[in-house]
N, C-alpha and C positions, 0 to 999 in steps of 0.2 A: 277423260273424253267429254265431260260436260263442259268443261272450259273451252274446248275446241267448237263446238255446237254454239256456244253463247257468243263467240267472236263472229259468227256469221251473221248477227243481227247489227253490228255496229256500222255496215255500210262500207267496210273496206273491201278492196276487191280480193277474190280468191282465184287462184290459179287452178283449182281442181273443182269439177262438178259437184253438187249436193250428193248425189247418189254415190260417188266413190268415197266421199268423206264419211257418209253414213257407213259403207262397207267397211271402211278402214276402222272406224270406231267400234263396230262390231266384232271385228277380228281383235282389236286391242283389248276389250272386254273379255271376250273368249279365252284369250291368252291369259288374261289376269286370272282367270277363273280354273284353268287347266292344273292339274295336279302337279306339284314339284317331282323332277325326276329323280328315280330312286338312286342313292349314292352306290358307287361301286363298291363290290364286296371286298373287305380288306383281306391282302394277301397273308397277313400274320407276319410275325418276325421271321426273318430268315434265318435258315439254318446255318450255323457257323460250323466250318471244317474243323477238325482237331489240328491243334498245332502245339507239339510238345515242347515244353520250356527247357532252356538250357540246364544241364546238370540232371535230368530225369535218368533214372537208372533202367536198363534193358537187359533182354537176352537175345542173342541171337543163335538160333538153332536151325540149320538147313539139313542135317543129316540124323540118322537114327529115330528111334522113337521119341515122338514128342513127350517131352517131360514138362507137366504144367506146375510142378511143385516149386519152380525157383521162384524166390520172392523178388519179384522185378514186375513194375507196373506196365512195360511195353515188351511184347514179344515180337520178334521179326522171324516169319517162318515160310517155307516155301509153298505158294500160292497153288501150285498145281496138286502136290501131295497131300494137302489137307483140306477137309470138307467143312460144310457149314456148322456140322454139330461140334467140331473141335474149335472152332473159332467161337461159337457160342459159349463152349465151356470155359474158355479163357475169359470171356466178357462175365460170366458169372462170378470169377474169381477177382473180378476188379481190373483186368489187364486191357489194354488197347493192343490191337494187333496189326502188324504190318505185314502186307503180301509181297514176298520176294518174287520178280520176275526178272528175266533176262529180256531187255527190251533192245539191246545192242547187239546180240549175237544170236545166232541160230543153234538150238540143241537138237540132235537127232533123237534124243529119248523122250522128247514131249509128244503129247498126243496130237497137237496141230502141226507136227513137223514137215508133212507132206504138203501142207498149204503153202509152203514157202518156195518160191521159184527158184531153180538153180543160179539164174542170172543175178540173184541179190545175195548169194552165198559167197563169202571171200575167204582168206586164209584162217587156219586155225588161230584161235585166241590163247592157246597154250593148254586147254583143257580138252580132255578126250572128249570127242564128239561134239565140239562147237566150233563155230565159225564165226567170223565177223559178217555183219550184215552191212549192206551198201545202204547207208542211211540216207543218201540222196534220194533214194526211190519212195518218197512218202506216200506216192499215191498207192503202192502196193503195201508198205509196211503199217501205214495209219489202220486201216481196217482190220488188219490182223492184231495189231497191238490194243486196238479198241476192245476187239472180243475178249483179249487176255484180261484186261483192265475190268471190263464189264463182269468178268466172272469172278474176279476179287470183290467187287461191290456185291453182287448176288450172294455171295458166301458170307458176307456181313464184316468184311476187313474194314479197318480204319483207314487204311492207309497203303501207299504202293511204295516198295523199294525197288526201282527200275535200275538193273544192273548193265555194266559193260556201255557206259554212257559217255566213254572218252576214247572212242575208236580213231579219230582224228589224231591222236598222239601215238598211234601204234602202226604197226605194217599189217593192213588190213587187206591189201590187194585192190584197193580202191584209192583215187587221189581225194581223199576226204580232206577238207580244210576246217578251220575253227568256224567259220561262218555256216557251213553245214552242220556242225555240231550244235551250235546254238539253235539254228532253226528247229534241229531235231527234238533237242531236249525240251525247248518250250512246247513243242507239239505233244510230247508224252506228257508233261505237267499239265497242259490244257486238257488233255484226254480224261485224267484223272480227276482232276476238278470237275468236268462234266458230270462225272459219276458221283460227284459227292465225296471223294476220296482226298486225304492229304497225301502228298508226293514229296519224296526226298530226294535230293541230288547226290549221286554214288560219284565219289572221287572228283575227277573233273576240276581241280583246283584253280586252275588257270582261268576260268570262265565264272568263277564264284561272283566277282563283282558285276557282272552282267545278268546273272541267274538268281541271286538271292532273293529278288522279288518275286520270282516266278515259283518257287519251292518252298515248302513248309518247315522243311527240317534237312539236315545233311547226313549221309553216311560215308564214313571215311575208312580206309584201312592204311595203316602204317605210316599215318603223317609223323610221328614221332621218330620213327628209324630213319625217314628221308629227310628229316628236319623241315616240315612244311606246315606244322600245326597252326603256327601264326596265321597263316592263309586262310583259315576256317573262321576267323573272328569275325567277319561281317554276319554271319548267321547268329552267333552269340549277341552280337550287338543289336540285331533284329529280334531279339527275343525268341530265337528258334534254335532247337536243341541240335547239337552235334553228336550223333551215335559214332564212337570212334571204336577202333580195334586194333590191337598190335597182336603179332604172332611170334616174333623172334626176341623181343626184348623184356626183360623182367619188370615186372610193376614199379620196382624202384627206380626204373630208368625213365618213366614218363609220367608217373601219376602226379607228380608236383606240378609239372607243366600243366597236366590236365586241368587239375583244380584251379590253376592260376587262369587259364583260358576259359574254363567253365564247361570243358567237355565232358561228355558221358561216355567214359572210357572202360573197356575190358581187355584182359588178355585172354585170347582163344586160341586153339589148335586149328590148323588148316582146315581140317575136315567139318569144322563149325557143328561139333555136336552138343552134347548137354554141357560138358564141362566148360567152366569160366572161372577165371579171377577178377574179382572186382579191385579197385583202388580202396586202399584203408582210409578210414577217416582221417581228416586233419589231426595231426599230434598223436596219432595210433604208433 
């Protein structure tokens, strides 16, 4: 400011009146004396979603009384049938807990079954009381599924296992395409992530290359029986677990391949009760 006033005495012409220059000088002085703006508060480190690593052992129990004594670091249990206290009990034992939901089929025995319009209900998916959903109708299904996923988050689950995510490969009663399925599966993954939950891709092997980046792990049934386990390799290569189950093959028929591919494999019965058989350790 002082330099600009001194220049006024040199006889050089000035384009601004003296009063304007004085006012500008005063404003500059006041600006220099003003306190510095406060720094924006730090948001802190982002909370990272759980992402299970390849080879992580697990227990999948969807029927019968929950048995928390199975020595496995991950439990996959029904989201409707278990409450926050049961989830917290598993957490106290050091378990991560996955919330099983059907997101691609309607189940008449669920408490929210009446909220699904008849127009979105298709053919039976082969299980009693269940029908495929018209996944093209995302304006109807998204709020319903978000309510379910929010329930899982409120109960304290760490992740979601959305079932019936391959309707486009089945006779659903709707003209579903692979593009419809990709859109819907990504929508479900986005909703789970919005609620801070990890999410697994259930089956849908043909779309793994497009979806591996959207999901945090995979859940597969019977890839060994149908000679499809190699298709799950993109998840393992991305450092994401593949929770795999067989129902009809003895462990001797699939465990060697599971170890080679890095799968987390179990032998289960179709009712998915407590019973399970794990692969023996290498060399056992």
